[in-house]
N, C-alpha and C positions, 0 to 999 in steps of 0.2 A: 349654281344657285341663282334663282330668279330675283328680280328687282325688289319684290315685296319681302322676300326673305332677308335681303341685304338691308332693307330699311328697318326691319324688326331687330336685327342684330345691332345695327347702328344706334337704334333707340335705347336698347338695353345698356350698351356700353357708355352712352352719353348721359343717361339719366340715372343709372343705378350702379356706378362703378364700385362704390363703397360696399354695397351688398355682396357683389361678386367677390371682392377681396376678402371680406369677413367670412363668407361661406367657404372660400378656399382655405383660409387659415384654420377654420374649425375642422374641416375635413382632414387636413394635414395633421393637425394636433391629435385628432381621434385615431388616425391610422398609426401615428407614432406611439400613442398610448397603448394600442392593441399590441404593437410589436414589442414594447417594453414588458408588457404583462406576459406575453408568450415566452419571452426570453427568461424572465424571472422564474416562471413556472418550470421551464425546461431545466434551468440550473438547479432549482430546488429539488426536482425529481431525481436528477443525477446525483445531487449532494446526498440525499437520503439513501439512494441505491448504493453508493460507493462508500459512504463514510460511517455507516453503521451507527454506533452510539457516540462518535466523536463530536457531534454537534453540541453535546451537553458539556464538553470540556472547554473551559475558558483558558486560553493561553496567557501566560504571564507576559507582562510588558516590562518586567524588571530588567535593568541593564546587564546584570551578571547573574543569571539563574544557575542553579546547580546543573552540572553536566554529568551525563551518563554515557559512558563509552561502551558501544556494543559491537561485537564482532559476529557477522553472519556468515556461516560456512555450511557446507553440505555438498553432495555430489552435483555435477552438472545436470541441468534439467529438472531439478527438484522444485524450483519456483522461488529461489532466494531473492532474485531481483524484483519479482512481482510482489513479494512480501514487503520488501523495503519500500517500494513505490506506494503501497497502500497504507503504510504505517502513518498514523496521524490523520490529518485531513487531506492528504495527498490523494489524487485520483489515478487509478491505474488505467493506462490506455487499453482500448479494446483489442488492439493488436498484441500478439505475443512478443514479450521483450526479447531482445537479442541475448544470446549467452554472454555472460561476463568474461571478458578476456582481461586478465590481470585483476584489477579491483576498482570499485567505485566508492566514493565517500559522499555521504549525505548528512547534513545537519538540519534537524527539524525540532521546533519547540512544540511540546505537547504538555498541556497543563502548566505546571510550575517547573518543568525540567527541559533542558536542552539536550537532545539526543545526538551524539556523534556516532554515526553508523558506518562501519566498514563492511562492504559487500564484496567478498573475495571469490573469484572464480573457482569452480569445482572440478575442473579437468584434472587429469593425472599430473600434468605439469604444474598446475597452480597449487595442488595439495602440498607439494614440497615446501611451499613458502608460507603456509598458514601460520606456522609458529612465529614468523617474523612480525605478525600483526598483533600478537597477544599482549605485548607490553602495555601496562596501565589499563587493560580492558576490565570493565566491571561485570559484564555478562556475555557469555557465549550463546549464540542462537544457532542451533543445528536444524536446518530445514531438510526434511526427507519426503520423498514421493511415496505416499501411502499405498499407491497402486503398483509399486515395483514388483517385478518377478523375483523368483528365488535367487537367481544369480546376482541381481542388482541389490537385493537385500543383504546378501553376503558381502558384497562390495561396500555397502553402507556400514555394515558391522565392522569390517576390517579397518575402514578409514576412521570411524569415530573412536574405536577402541585405541587405535594407535595415537590419535590426536590427543585424546583426554588422558592418556597415560604419560604424556610428556611432563617433565618437571615444571615447565613454564605455564602449563594449564592447570596445575594442581590446585584444587580447592576453588577454582573460579566457578560461580554458579552457571548452570546451563538451562536454557529454555529449549526443549525439544518441540519442534513444530511438525506435526503430521499433516502435510499439505495434500490438497486434492481430495478432500473428504466428500466432495460432491459426486465423485465417481462411484459406480455401483460396486466395484470390487475393492474399494478402499478398506484398508485395515484401520481399526480404531487406534488412537494414540497408545493405549496400553498394549494392544497386540503388536504394534510396530516396534515398541521398545523391547518386547519379548523376542521378536524375530531378529532384532539387531543385537541381542545379547548384551545390552549395556549394563545390566545389573551387576556384572562381574567387575565393572570399573567405577561404579558409582559408590564411593565410600561414604561413611557416615558424616564426614566433615563437609561434603559437597552438597549444596542445595540444588535441587532441580525440579522442574515442572514440565509436564507434557500437555500440549494443547493441540486441537485439531483446527485446521483452517480450510476455507474454500475461497479460491481466487479465480473463478472461471473467466475466460476472455471476454464474455458478454456482460460481465458485471454481476452484482449481487453477492458481494463478499461476506464471509462470516468468519468469526474467530479472531479477527485482527485486534479488536478492542480488548478481548480477553488476553491476548498475547501482550498487549501494551500494559495491562494491569499487572501481569506476572513479571514483566521486565522491571516494573517499579518495585514489586514485592521482593524479587531476587536481589535487587541492588540495595535494599534497605538494611 
């Protein structure tokens, strides 16, 4: 840099330091404002994408809200953990959840109710212990893969009929979740119940509802809010 340039820089620094500082502060504030706006928009878009209609549900702040105890079961790979992750205002991760080994417990407040949710693994080994989680349960949620082949559907049928025939599960309301409705070969909730032959074990004293859900890894879930509404209905 030549002497004339050095003189010009020196003149600016000596005569107008406050202008430079103010300009720097304004630029920094503007950049930070743009960053915050981008972050808010990104969160808002993600919120709408994942949370369906839950943004209209005001959660209670009461110290002791009513509790609803929910047991989520079904064969391994049906999407039980993804369903539990999405329930309420929770956001499902884009990656596929790991298969549940044993069980997970989640407590989440939705509206005026505190949900205690038991997500129990669906492997053959875990199925033997499902009955141990039934005590004091208000609603059973059975999650099934609506794209399952005939062999898997028969396995679903055998497992659910055996489980709901137990004395400890007698008369507990059931929410049937036909998951993966976004797939082309998915059975409707009604078709899935027919394939699983659950009509033979659903007696007149047991309430039940069937809903379809979509929880693709990339987001855009559907049916979770309807499932929440029916959990409330079945527990009333």
